[in-house]
N, C-alpha and C positions, 0 to 999 in steps of 0.2 A: 317334486315339481321342479326343483333346480336342475335335475338331470334332463327333464323334458324341455326346459327352456334352452339348455345347452344344445340339445339335439335340434331344436327348431332353429336356433341361430346358426349352427355350424354344419348342418347336413341338409340334403334335399330329400331325406327319407320321407316316404309317404306317412301321413299323420296316423293312419290306422296301424301301420307297422310300428311307428314310434310309440303309440299308446300301449301296444302290446309289450314292447320292449321295456317300458317303465313299469309294467305290472298291471295294466288295466285290460280286462277282457272285453269290456263294453266301451265302444267308441263314444257313444252318447254320454256315458258317465264320465269318461275322461274329459270330454268337451266341457261338461258342467263344472267339474272340479277345477279344471284349468282356468275357466272364466272366473270362478269364485276367487281363485288364488291371485290371478294377474289382472283381472278386469277386461281381458280380451279372450276371444276364442283362439285356439291354436293357430288357425290360418290367419286371423287378424294380427296376432303377435308376430308371426313370421313375415307378413307383409310389411308391418311397421319396421321391423328390424332391417329389412332389405332397403327401405327408403331412408331411414334416419340413423340406424345403428343404435338407437335407444328406444325404450318404451317408457 
């Protein structure tokens, strides 16, 4: 998940492509696992990073 966080913060890569790159074939499963890990969906995490620089 650390790699996924890095990609979300530092790239504009599509979230489905990002999920596949970090090893998830199911986008829905990636969303669930990322939210369990961070408390945010990947898109919420990216949006918060863009506004505040921190989550």
